[in-house]
VOLUM-485126 format. One record per atom (N, C-alpha, C, O): chain; atom name; x, y, z. Coordinates in steps of 0.05 Angstrom, whole numbers, plus 5000, padded with zeros to 4 digits. Last residue first. Layout:
BEGIN
<r><pado>A</pado><torlo>CA</torlo><xx>X</xx><yy>Y</yy><zz>Z</zz></r>
...
***
This chain:
BEGIN
<r><pado>A</pado><torlo>N</torlo><xx>5566</xx><yy>5026</yy><zz>5030</zz></r>
<r><pado>A</pado><torlo>CA</torlo><xx>5585</xx><yy>5043</yy><zz>5015</zz></r>
<r><pado>A</pado><torlo>C</torlo><xx>5613</xx><yy>5039</yy><zz>5025</zz></r>
<r><pado>A</pado><torlo>O</torlo><xx>5632</xx><yy>5052</yy><zz>5015</zz></r>
<r><pado>A</pado><torlo>N</torlo><xx>5529</xx><yy>5001</yy><zz>5059</zz></r>
<r><pado>A</pado><torlo>CA</torlo><xx>5543</xx><yy>4985</yy><zz>5038</zz></r>
<r><pado>A</pado><torlo>C</torlo><xx>5563</xx><yy>5002</yy><zz>5022</zz></r>
<r><pado>A</pado><torlo>O</torlo><xx>5575</xx><yy>4991</yy><zz>5004</zz></r>
<r><pado>A</pado><torlo>N</torlo><xx>5504</xx><yy>5037</yy><zz>5092</zz></r>
<r><pado>A</pado><torlo>CA</torlo><xx>5521</xx><yy>5016</yy><zz>5104</zz></r>
<r><pado>A</pado><torlo>C</torlo><xx>5536</xx><yy>5000</yy><zz>5084</zz></r>
<r><pado>A</pado><torlo>O</torlo><xx>5556</xx><yy>4987</yy><zz>5091</zz></r>
<r><pado>A</pado><torlo>N</torlo><xx>5474</xx><yy>5070</yy><zz>5059</zz></r>
<r><pado>A</pado><torlo>CA</torlo><xx>5498</xx><yy>5082</yy><zz>5073</zz></r>
<r><pado>A</pado><torlo>C</torlo><xx>5516</xx><yy>5060</yy><zz>5085</zz></r>
<r><pado>A</pado><torlo>O</torlo><xx>5540</xx><yy>5065</yy><zz>5088</zz></r>
<r><pado>A</pado><torlo>N</torlo><xx>5436</xx><yy>5033</yy><zz>5043</zz></r>
<r><pado>A</pado><torlo>CA</torlo><xx>5453</xx><yy>5046</yy><zz>5023</zz></r>
<r><pado>A</pado><torlo>C</torlo><xx>5478</xx><yy>5058</yy><zz>5036</zz></r>
<r><pado>A</pado><torlo>O</torlo><xx>5500</xx><yy>5055</yy><zz>5026</zz></r>
<r><pado>A</pado><torlo>N</torlo><xx>5411</xx><yy>5020</yy><zz>5091</zz></r>
<r><pado>A</pado><torlo>CA</torlo><xx>5425</xx><yy>4999</yy><zz>5076</zz></r>
<r><pado>A</pado><torlo>C</torlo><xx>5444</xx><yy>5012</yy><zz>5056</zz></r>
<r><pado>A</pado><torlo>O</torlo><xx>5467</xx><yy>5002</yy><zz>5053</zz></r>
<r><pado>A</pado><torlo>N</torlo><xx>5390</xx><yy>5070</yy><zz>5106</zz></r>
<r><pado>A</pado><torlo>CA</torlo><xx>5409</xx><yy>5056</yy><zz>5124</zz></r>
<r><pado>A</pado><torlo>C</torlo><xx>5424</xx><yy>5035</yy><zz>5109</zz></r>
<r><pado>A</pado><torlo>O</torlo><xx>5449</xx><yy>5032</yy><zz>5113</zz></r>
<r><pado>A</pado><torlo>N</torlo><xx>5355</xx><yy>5079</yy><zz>5063</zz></r>
<r><pado>A</pado><torlo>CA</torlo><xx>5377</xx><yy>5097</yy><zz>5068</zz></r>
<r><pado>A</pado><torlo>C</torlo><xx>5399</xx><yy>5084</yy><zz>5085</zz></r>
<r><pado>A</pado><torlo>O</torlo><xx>5422</xx><yy>5087</yy><zz>5080</zz></r>
<r><pado>A</pado><torlo>N</torlo><xx>5319</xx><yy>5036</yy><zz>5071</zz></r>
<r><pado>A</pado><torlo>CA</torlo><xx>5334</xx><yy>5039</yy><zz>5045</zz></r>
<r><pado>A</pado><torlo>C</torlo><xx>5358</xx><yy>5056</yy><zz>5049</zz></r>
<r><pado>A</pado><torlo>O</torlo><xx>5380</xx><yy>5050</yy><zz>5040</zz></r>
<r><pado>A</pado><torlo>N</torlo><xx>5299</xx><yy>5049</yy><zz>5121</zz></r>
<r><pado>A</pado><torlo>CA</torlo><xx>5314</xx><yy>5024</yy><zz>5118</zz></r>
<r><pado>A</pado><torlo>C</torlo><xx>5330</xx><yy>5025</yy><zz>5092</zz></r>
<r><pado>A</pado><torlo>O</torlo><xx>5353</xx><yy>5015</yy><zz>5091</zz></r>
<r><pado>A</pado><torlo>N</torlo><xx>5273</xx><yy>5097</yy><zz>5109</zz></r>
<r><pado>A</pado><torlo>CA</torlo><xx>5294</xx><yy>5097</yy><zz>5129</zz></r>
<r><pado>A</pado><torlo>C</torlo><xx>5311</xx><yy>5072</yy><zz>5126</zz></r>
<r><pado>A</pado><torlo>O</torlo><xx>5336</xx><yy>5073</yy><zz>5127</zz></r>
<r><pado>A</pado><torlo>N</torlo><xx>5234</xx><yy>5081</yy><zz>5072</zz></r>
<r><pado>A</pado><torlo>CA</torlo><xx>5255</xx><yy>5100</yy><zz>5064</zz></r>
<r><pado>A</pado><torlo>C</torlo><xx>5278</xx><yy>5100</yy><zz>5083</zz></r>
<r><pado>A</pado><torlo>O</torlo><xx>5301</xx><yy>5101</yy><zz>5075</zz></r>
<r><pado>A</pado><torlo>N</torlo><xx>5203</xx><yy>5048</yy><zz>5105</zz></r>
<r><pado>A</pado><torlo>CA</torlo><xx>5216</xx><yy>5037</yy><zz>5082</zz></r>
<r><pado>A</pado><torlo>C</torlo><xx>5239</xx><yy>5055</yy><zz>5072</zz></r>
<r><pado>A</pado><torlo>O</torlo><xx>5260</xx><yy>5046</yy><zz>5065</zz></r>
<r><pado>A</pado><torlo>N</torlo><xx>5184</xx><yy>5085</yy><zz>5142</zz></r>
<r><pado>A</pado><torlo>CA</torlo><xx>5201</xx><yy>5063</yy><zz>5152</zz></r>
<r><pado>A</pado><torlo>C</torlo><xx>5216</xx><yy>5051</yy><zz>5128</zz></r>
<r><pado>A</pado><torlo>O</torlo><xx>5240</xx><yy>5044</yy><zz>5131</zz></r>
<r><pado>A</pado><torlo>N</torlo><xx>5153</xx><yy>5117</yy><zz>5109</zz></r>
<r><pado>A</pado><torlo>CA</torlo><xx>5175</xx><yy>5129</yy><zz>5123</zz></r>
<r><pado>A</pado><torlo>C</torlo><xx>5194</xx><yy>5108</yy><zz>5133</zz></r>
<r><pado>A</pado><torlo>O</torlo><xx>5219</xx><yy>5112</yy><zz>5132</zz></r>
<r><pado>A</pado><torlo>N</torlo><xx>5116</xx><yy>5080</yy><zz>5092</zz></r>
<r><pado>A</pado><torlo>CA</torlo><xx>5134</xx><yy>5091</yy><zz>5072</zz></r>
<r><pado>A</pado><torlo>C</torlo><xx>5158</xx><yy>5104</yy><zz>5086</zz></r>
<r><pado>A</pado><torlo>O</torlo><xx>5180</xx><yy>5103</yy><zz>5075</zz></r>
<r><pado>A</pado><torlo>N</torlo><xx>5089</xx><yy>5070</yy><zz>5141</zz></r>
<r><pado>A</pado><torlo>CA</torlo><xx>5103</xx><yy>5048</yy><zz>5127</zz></r>
<r><pado>A</pado><torlo>C</torlo><xx>5123</xx><yy>5059</yy><zz>5106</zz></r>
<r><pado>A</pado><torlo>O</torlo><xx>5145</xx><yy>5047</yy><zz>5103</zz></r>
<r><pado>A</pado><torlo>N</torlo><xx>5065</xx><yy>5120</yy><zz>5151</zz></r>
<r><pado>A</pado><torlo>CA</torlo><xx>5085</xx><yy>5110</yy><zz>5169</zz></r>
<r><pado>A</pado><torlo>C</torlo><xx>5102</xx><yy>5087</yy><zz>5156</zz></r>
<r><pado>A</pado><torlo>O</torlo><xx>5126</xx><yy>5086</yy><zz>5160</zz></r>
<r><pado>A</pado><torlo>N</torlo><xx>5059</xx><yy>5168</yy><zz>5097</zz></r>
<r><pado>A</pado><torlo>CA</torlo><xx>5050</xx><yy>5145</yy><zz>5113</zz></r>
<r><pado>A</pado><torlo>C</torlo><xx>5072</xx><yy>5133</yy><zz>5129</zz></r>
<r><pado>A</pado><torlo>O</torlo><xx>5096</xx><yy>5135</yy><zz>5122</zz></r>
<r><pado>A</pado><torlo>N</torlo><xx>5061</xx><yy>5237</yy><zz>5100</zz></r>
<r><pado>A</pado><torlo>CA</torlo><xx>5075</xx><yy>5213</yy><zz>5092</zz></r>
<r><pado>A</pado><torlo>C</torlo><xx>5066</xx><yy>5190</yy><zz>5109</zz></r>
<r><pado>A</pado><torlo>O</torlo><xx>5065</xx><yy>5193</yy><zz>5134</zz></r>
<r><pado>A</pado><torlo>N</torlo><xx>5004</xx><yy>5276</yy><zz>5082</zz></r>
<r><pado>A</pado><torlo>CA</torlo><xx>5024</xx><yy>5267</yy><zz>5102</zz></r>
<r><pado>A</pado><torlo>C</torlo><xx>5037</xx><yy>5242</yy><zz>5091</zz></r>
<r><pado>A</pado><torlo>O</torlo><xx>5026</xx><yy>5228</yy><zz>5074</zz></r>
<r><pado>A</pado><torlo>N</torlo><xx>4971</xx><yy>5336</yy><zz>5058</zz></r>
<r><pado>A</pado><torlo>CA</torlo><xx>4981</xx><yy>5309</yy><zz>5055</zz></r>
<r><pado>A</pado><torlo>C</torlo><xx>5001</xx><yy>5302</yy><zz>5076</zz></r>
<r><pado>A</pado><torlo>O</torlo><xx>5014</xx><yy>5320</yy><zz>5088</zz></r>
<r><pado>A</pado><torlo>N</torlo><xx>4960</xx><yy>5389</yy><zz>5062</zz></r>
<r><pado>A</pado><torlo>CA</torlo><xx>4938</xx><yy>5370</yy><zz>5064</zz></r>
<r><pado>A</pado><torlo>C</torlo><xx>4946</xx><yy>5341</yy><zz>5061</zz></r>
<r><pado>A</pado><torlo>O</torlo><xx>4928</xx><yy>5324</yy><zz>5061</zz></r>
<r><pado>A</pado><torlo>N</torlo><xx>4993</xx><yy>5433</yy><zz>5061</zz></r>
<r><pado>A</pado><torlo>CA</torlo><xx>4992</xx><yy>5416</yy><zz>5037</zz></r>
<r><pado>A</pado><torlo>C</torlo><xx>4968</xx><yy>5397</yy><zz>5038</zz></r>
<r><pado>A</pado><torlo>O</torlo><xx>4958</xx><yy>5389</yy><zz>5017</zz></r>
<r><pado>A</pado><torlo>N</torlo><xx>5001</xx><yy>5464</yy><zz>5106</zz></r>
<r><pado>A</pado><torlo>CA</torlo><xx>4982</xx><yy>5473</yy><zz>5086</zz></r>
<r><pado>A</pado><torlo>C</torlo><xx>4980</xx><yy>5456</yy><zz>5062</zz></r>
<r><pado>A</pado><torlo>O</torlo><xx>4967</xx><yy>5464</yy><zz>5042</zz></r>
<r><pado>A</pado><torlo>N</torlo><xx>5035</xx><yy>5435</yy><zz>5140</zz></r>
<r><pado>A</pado><torlo>CA</torlo><xx>5044</xx><yy>5460</yy><zz>5128</zz></r>
<r><pado>A</pado><torlo>C</torlo><xx>5027</xx><yy>5469</yy><zz>5105</zz></r>
<r><pado>A</pado><torlo>O</torlo><xx>5037</xx><yy>5481</yy><zz>5086</zz></r>
<r><pado>A</pado><torlo>N</torlo><xx>5016</xx><yy>5394</yy><zz>5170</zz></r>
<r><pado>A</pado><torlo>CA</torlo><xx>5023</xx><yy>5388</yy><zz>5142</zz></r>
<r><pado>A</pado><torlo>C</torlo><xx>5032</xx><yy>5412</yy><zz>5127</zz></r>
<r><pado>A</pado><torlo>O</torlo><xx>5038</xx><yy>5410</yy><zz>5103</zz></r>
<r><pado>A</pado><torlo>N</torlo><xx>5012</xx><yy>5419</yy><zz>5221</zz></r>
<r><pado>A</pado><torlo>CA</torlo><xx>5022</xx><yy>5392</yy><zz>5218</zz></r>
<r><pado>A</pado><torlo>C</torlo><xx>5031</xx><yy>5386</yy><zz>5190</zz></r>
<r><pado>A</pado><torlo>O</torlo><xx>5052</xx><yy>5373</yy><zz>5186</zz></r>
<r><pado>A</pado><torlo>N</torlo><xx>4989</xx><yy>5468</yy><zz>5217</zz></r>
<r><pado>A</pado><torlo>CA</torlo><xx>5017</xx><yy>5467</yy><zz>5226</zz></r>
<r><pado>A</pado><torlo>C</torlo><xx>5028</xx><yy>5439</yy><zz>5222</zz></r>
<r><pado>A</pado><torlo>O</torlo><xx>5053</xx><yy>5436</yy><zz>5219</zz></r>
<r><pado>A</pado><torlo>N</torlo><xx>4950</xx><yy>5493</yy><zz>5164</zz></r>
<r><pado>A</pado><torlo>CA</torlo><xx>4954</xx><yy>5471</yy><zz>5183</zz></r>
<r><pado>A</pado><torlo>C</torlo><xx>4983</xx><yy>5470</yy><zz>5191</zz></r>
<r><pado>A</pado><torlo>O</torlo><xx>5000</xx><yy>5469</yy><zz>5173</zz></r>
<r><pado>A</pado><torlo>N</torlo><xx>4938</xx><yy>5563</yy><zz>5158</zz></r>
<r><pado>A</pado><torlo>CA</torlo><xx>4949</xx><yy>5538</yy><zz>5147</zz></r>
<r><pado>A</pado><torlo>C</torlo><xx>4954</xx><yy>5518</yy><zz>5170</zz></r>
<r><pado>A</pado><torlo>O</torlo><xx>4962</xx><yy>5525</yy><zz>5192</zz></r>
<r><pado>A</pado><torlo>N</torlo><xx>4878</xx><yy>5589</yy><zz>5189</zz></r>
<r><pado>A</pado><torlo>CA</torlo><xx>4907</xx><yy>5590</yy><zz>5184</zz></r>
<r><pado>A</pado><torlo>C</torlo><xx>4916</xx><yy>5563</yy><zz>5172</zz></r>
<r><pado>A</pado><torlo>O</torlo><xx>4902</xx><yy>5543</yy><zz>5175</zz></r>
<r><pado>A</pado><torlo>N</torlo><xx>4816</xx><yy>5575</yy><zz>5158</zz></r>
<r><pado>A</pado><torlo>CA</torlo><xx>4832</xx><yy>5590</yy><zz>5178</zz></r>
<r><pado>A</pado><torlo>C</torlo><xx>4861</xx><yy>5591</yy><zz>5170</zz></r>
<r><pado>A</pado><torlo>O</torlo><xx>4867</xx><yy>5595</yy><zz>5146</zz></r>
<r><pado>A</pado><torlo>N</torlo><xx>4761</xx><yy>5582</yy><zz>5113</zz></r>
<r><pado>A</pado><torlo>CA</torlo><xx>4788</xx><yy>5571</yy><zz>5119</zz></r>
<r><pado>A</pado><torlo>C</torlo><xx>4802</xx><yy>5588</yy><zz>5140</zz></r>
<r><pado>A</pado><torlo>O</torlo><xx>4800</xx><yy>5613</yy><zz>5139</zz></r>
<r><pado>A</pado><torlo>N</torlo><xx>4694</xx><yy>5579</yy><zz>5139</zz></r>
<r><pado>A</pado><torlo>CA</torlo><xx>4716</xx><yy>5594</yy><zz>5126</zz></r>
<r><pado>A</pado><torlo>C</torlo><xx>4742</xx><yy>5580</yy><zz>5132</zz></r>
<r><pado>A</pado><torlo>O</torlo><xx>4745</xx><yy>5568</yy><zz>5153</zz></r>
<r><pado>A</pado><torlo>N</torlo><xx>4626</xx><yy>5570</yy><zz>5137</zz></r>
<r><pado>A</pado><torlo>CA</torlo><xx>4652</xx><yy>5556</yy><zz>5141</zz></r>
<r><pado>A</pado><torlo>C</torlo><xx>4673</xx><yy>5571</yy><zz>5125</zz></r>
<r><pado>A</pado><torlo>O</torlo><xx>4670</xx><yy>5576</yy><zz>5101</zz></r>
<r><pado>A</pado><torlo>N</torlo><xx>4578</xx><yy>5609</yy><zz>5172</zz></r>
<r><pado>A</pado><torlo>CA</torlo><xx>4591</xx><yy>5602</yy><zz>5147</zz></r>
<r><pado>A</pado><torlo>C</torlo><xx>4618</xx><yy>5589</yy><zz>5153</zz></r>
<r><pado>A</pado><torlo>O</torlo><xx>4632</xx><yy>5597</yy><zz>5173</zz></r>
<r><pado>A</pado><torlo>N</torlo><xx>4555</xx><yy>5628</yy><zz>5218</zz></r>
<r><pado>A</pado><torlo>CA</torlo><xx>4553</xx><yy>5599</yy><zz>5213</zz></r>
<r><pado>A</pado><torlo>C</torlo><xx>4566</xx><yy>5590</yy><zz>5187</zz></r>
<r><pado>A</pado><torlo>O</torlo><xx>4566</xx><yy>5567</yy><zz>5181</zz></r>
<r><pado>A</pado><torlo>N</torlo><xx>4561</xx><yy>5679</yy><zz>5236</zz></r>
<r><pado>A</pado><torlo>CA</torlo><xx>4536</xx><yy>5673</yy><zz>5221</zz></r>
<r><pado>A</pado><torlo>C</torlo><xx>4534</xx><yy>5644</yy><zz>5214</zz></r>
<r><pado>A</pado><torlo>O</torlo><xx>4513</xx><yy>5636</yy><zz>5204</zz></r>
<r><pado>A</pado><torlo>N</torlo><xx>4611</xx><yy>5678</yy><zz>5257</zz></r>
<r><pado>A</pado><torlo>CA</torlo><xx>4589</xx><yy>5681</yy><zz>5275</zz></r>
<r><pado>A</pado><torlo>C</torlo><xx>4562</xx><yy>5676</yy><zz>5262</zz></r>
<r><pado>A</pado><torlo>O</torlo><xx>4543</xx><yy>5668</yy><zz>5275</zz></r>
<r><pado>A</pado><torlo>N</torlo><xx>4644</xx><yy>5625</yy><zz>5221</zz></r>
<r><pado>A</pado><torlo>CA</torlo><xx>4641</xx><yy>5653</yy><zz>5229</zz></r>
<r><pado>A</pado><torlo>C</torlo><xx>4617</xx><yy>5654</yy><zz>5248</zz></r>
<r><pado>A</pado><torlo>O</torlo><xx>4604</xx><yy>5634</yy><zz>5254</zz></r>
<r><pado>A</pado><torlo>N</torlo><xx>4685</xx><yy>5568</yy><zz>5234</zz></r>
<r><pado>A</pado><torlo>CA</torlo><xx>4659</xx><yy>5579</yy><zz>5227</zz></r>
<r><pado>A</pado><torlo>C</torlo><xx>4658</xx><yy>5608</yy><zz>5236</zz></r>
<r><pado>A</pado><torlo>O</torlo><xx>4669</xx><yy>5615</yy><zz>5257</zz></r>
<r><pado>A</pado><torlo>N</torlo><xx>4742</xx><yy>5538</yy><zz>5202</zz></r>
<r><pado>A</pado><torlo>CA</torlo><xx>4729</xx><yy>5551</yy><zz>5225</zz></r>
<r><pado>A</pado><torlo>C</torlo><xx>4702</xx><yy>5562</yy><zz>5215</zz></r>
<r><pado>A</pado><torlo>O</torlo><xx>4698</xx><yy>5566</yy><zz>5192</zz></r>
<r><pado>A</pado><torlo>N</torlo><xx>4789</xx><yy>5488</yy><zz>5186</zz></r>
<r><pado>A</pado><torlo>CA</torlo><xx>4764</xx><yy>5502</yy><zz>5179</zz></r>
<r><pado>A</pado><torlo>C</torlo><xx>4752</xx><yy>5514</yy><zz>5205</zz></r>
<r><pado>A</pado><torlo>O</torlo><xx>4752</xx><yy>5501</yy><zz>5226</zz></r>
<r><pado>A</pado><torlo>N</torlo><xx>4856</xx><yy>5493</yy><zz>5179</zz></r>
<r><pado>A</pado><torlo>CA</torlo><xx>4836</xx><yy>5486</yy><zz>5199</zz></r>
<r><pado>A</pado><torlo>C</torlo><xx>4811</xx><yy>5502</yy><zz>5191</zz></r>
<r><pado>A</pado><torlo>O</torlo><xx>4811</xx><yy>5527</yy><zz>5191</zz></r>
<r><pado>A</pado><torlo>N</torlo><xx>4880</xx><yy>5473</yy><zz>5115</zz></r>
<r><pado>A</pado><torlo>CA</torlo><xx>4875</xx><yy>5493</yy><zz>5135</zz></r>
<r><pado>A</pado><torlo>C</torlo><xx>4855</xx><yy>5482</yy><zz>5155</zz></r>
<r><pado>A</pado><torlo>O</torlo><xx>4840</xx><yy>5463</yy><zz>5149</zz></r>
<r><pado>A</pado><torlo>N</torlo><xx>4884</xx><yy>5428</yy><zz>5085</zz></r>
<r><pado>A</pado><torlo>CA</torlo><xx>4907</xx><yy>5445</yy><zz>5086</zz></r>
<r><pado>A</pado><torlo>C</torlo><xx>4904</xx><yy>5468</yy><zz>5106</zz></r>
<r><pado>A</pado><torlo>O</torlo><xx>4924</xx><yy>5480</yy><zz>5114</zz></r>
<r><pado>A</pado><torlo>N</torlo><xx>4848</xx><yy>5387</yy><zz>5079</zz></r>
<r><pado>A</pado><torlo>CA</torlo><xx>4840</xx><yy>5414</yy><zz>5069</zz></r>
<r><pado>A</pado><torlo>C</torlo><xx>4864</xx><yy>5433</yy><zz>5068</zz></r>
<r><pado>A</pado><torlo>O</torlo><xx>4864</xx><yy>5452</yy><zz>5053</zz></r>
<r><pado>A</pado><torlo>N</torlo><xx>4856</xx><yy>5337</yy><zz>5102</zz></r>
<r><pado>A</pado><torlo>CA</torlo><xx>4864</xx><yy>5341</yy><zz>5074</zz></r>
<r><pado>A</pado><torlo>C</torlo><xx>4857</xx><yy>5369</yy><zz>5063</zz></r>
<r><pado>A</pado><torlo>O</torlo><xx>4861</xx><yy>5373</yy><zz>5039</zz></r>
<r><pado>A</pado><torlo>N</torlo><xx>4842</xx><yy>5341</yy><zz>5156</zz></r>
<r><pado>A</pado><torlo>CA</torlo><xx>4826</xx><yy>5324</yy><zz>5138</zz></r>
<r><pado>A</pado><torlo>C</torlo><xx>4832</xx><yy>5329</yy><zz>5108</zz></r>
<r><pado>A</pado><torlo>O</torlo><xx>4814</xx><yy>5326</yy><zz>5092</zz></r>
<r><pado>A</pado><torlo>N</torlo><xx>4875</xx><yy>5365</yy><zz>5192</zz></r>
<r><pado>A</pado><torlo>CA</torlo><xx>4858</xx><yy>5383</yy><zz>5175</zz></r>
<r><pado>A</pado><torlo>C</torlo><xx>4841</xx><yy>5368</yy><zz>5155</zz></r>
<r><pado>A</pado><torlo>O</torlo><xx>4827</xx><yy>5380</yy><zz>5139</zz></r>
<r><pado>A</pado><torlo>N</torlo><xx>4897</xx><yy>5320</yy><zz>5219</zz></r>
<r><pado>A</pado><torlo>CA</torlo><xx>4888</xx><yy>5344</yy><zz>5233</zz></r>
<r><pado>A</pado><torlo>C</torlo><xx>4869</xx><yy>5361</yy><zz>5217</zz></r>
<r><pado>A</pado><torlo>O</torlo><xx>4849</xx><yy>5370</yy><zz>5227</zz></r>
<r><pado>A</pado><torlo>N</torlo><xx>4913</xx><yy>5282</yy><zz>5183</zz></r>
<r><pado>A</pado><torlo>CA</torlo><xx>4893</xx><yy>5275</yy><zz>5202</zz></r>
<r><pado>A</pado><torlo>C</torlo><xx>4882</xx><yy>5300</yy><zz>5216</zz></r>
<r><pado>A</pado><torlo>O</torlo><xx>4859</xx><yy>5299</yy><zz>5225</zz></r>
<r><pado>A</pado><torlo>N</torlo><xx>4921</xx><yy>5289</yy><zz>5113</zz></r>
<r><pado>A</pado><torlo>CA</torlo><xx>4929</xx><yy>5298</yy><zz>5140</zz></r>
<r><pado>A</pado><torlo>C</torlo><xx>4906</xx><yy>5292</yy><zz>5159</zz></r>
<r><pado>A</pado><torlo>O</torlo><xx>4883</xx><yy>5297</yy><zz>5153</zz></r>
<r><pado>A</pado><torlo>N</torlo><xx>4919</xx><yy>5231</yy><zz>5071</zz></r>
<r><pado>A</pado><torlo>CA</torlo><xx>4909</xx><yy>5258</yy><zz>5079</zz></r>
<r><pado>A</pado><torlo>C</torlo><xx>4917</xx><yy>5264</yy><zz>5108</zz></r>
<r><pado>A</pado><torlo>O</torlo><xx>4921</xx><yy>5246</yy><zz>5124</zz></r>
<r><pado>A</pado><torlo>N</torlo><xx>4981</xx><yy>5202</yy><zz>5049</zz></r>
<r><pado>A</pado><torlo>CA</torlo><xx>4954</xx><yy>5201</yy><zz>5057</zz></r>
<r><pado>A</pado><torlo>C</torlo><xx>4944</xx><yy>5229</yy><zz>5065</zz></r>
<r><pado>A</pado><torlo>O</torlo><xx>4960</xx><yy>5247</yy><zz>5064</zz></r>
<r><pado>A</pado><torlo>N</torlo><xx>5030</xx><yy>5175</yy><zz>5004</zz></r>
<r><pado>A</pado><torlo>CA</torlo><xx>5019</xx><yy>5198</yy><zz>5019</zz></r>
<r><pado>A</pado><torlo>C</torlo><xx>4989</xx><yy>5193</yy><zz>5025</zz></r>
<r><pado>A</pado><torlo>O</torlo><xx>4975</xx><yy>5182</yy><zz>5009</zz></r>
<r><pado>A</pado><torlo>N</torlo><xx>5044</xx><yy>5131</yy><zz>4974</zz></r>
<r><pado>A</pado><torlo>CA</torlo><xx>5060</xx><yy>5137</yy><zz>4998</zz></r>
<r><pado>A</pado><torlo>C</torlo><xx>5049</xx><yy>5160</yy><zz>5014</zz></r>
<r><pado>A</pado><torlo>O</torlo><xx>5057</xx><yy>5164</yy><zz>5037</zz></r>
<r><pado>A</pado><torlo>N</torlo><xx>5016</xx><yy>5083</yy><zz>4943</zz></r>
<r><pado>A</pado><torlo>CA</torlo><xx>5006</xx><yy>5109</yy><zz>4952</zz></r>
<r><pado>A</pado><torlo>C</torlo><xx>5021</xx><yy>5118</yy><zz>4977</zz></r>
<r><pado>A</pado><torlo>O</torlo><xx>5011</xx><yy>5113</yy><zz>4999</zz></r>
<r><pado>A</pado><torlo>N</torlo><xx>5050</xx><yy>5040</yy><zz>4932</zz></r>
<r><pado>A</pado><torlo>CA</torlo><xx>5032</xx><yy>5050</yy><zz>4911</zz></r>
<r><pado>A</pado><torlo>C</torlo><xx>5022</xx><yy>5079</yy><zz>4918</zz></r>
<r><pado>A</pado><torlo>O</torlo><xx>5020</xx><yy>5096</yy><zz>4900</zz></r>
<r><pado>A</pado><torlo>N</torlo><xx>5078</xx><yy>5031</yy><zz>4979</zz></r>
<r><pado>A</pado><torlo>CA</torlo><xx>5093</xx><yy>5035</yy><zz>4954</zz></r>
<r><pado>A</pado><torlo>C</torlo><xx>5076</xx><yy>5047</yy><zz>4932</zz></r>
<r><pado>A</pado><torlo>O</torlo><xx>5085</xx><yy>5062</yy><zz>4915</zz></r>
<r><pado>A</pado><torlo>N</torlo><xx>5038</xx><yy>5025</yy><zz>5016</zz></r>
<r><pado>A</pado><torlo>CA</torlo><xx>5055</xx><yy>5049</yy><zz>5018</zz></r>
<r><pado>A</pado><torlo>C</torlo><xx>5072</xx><yy>5053</yy><zz>4993</zz></r>
<r><pado>A</pado><torlo>O</torlo><xx>5079</xx><yy>5076</yy><zz>4987</zz></r>
<r><pado>A</pado><torlo>N</torlo><xx>5016</xx><yy>4976</yy><zz>5000</zz></r>
<r><pado>A</pado><torlo>CA</torlo><xx>5000</xx><yy>5000</yy><zz>5000</zz></r>
<r><pado>A</pado><torlo>C</torlo><xx>5017</xx><yy>5025</yy><zz>5000</zz></r>
<r><pado>A</pado><torlo>O</torlo><xx>5012</xx><yy>5044</yy><zz>4986</zz></r>
***
């Protein structure tokens, strides 16, 4: 799964890139950019991060 789709949606902003907030009238407006994903709305999956780490470790160890 991580090799085919290494990125998932951000858990904090649900892939919007910003924290959605409501105004006093009830309209939904974008807030500040999400601090977790830096406004991209995507995150690196845990398995892909582990795969990248092991690849880097193997490559540096065989040099």
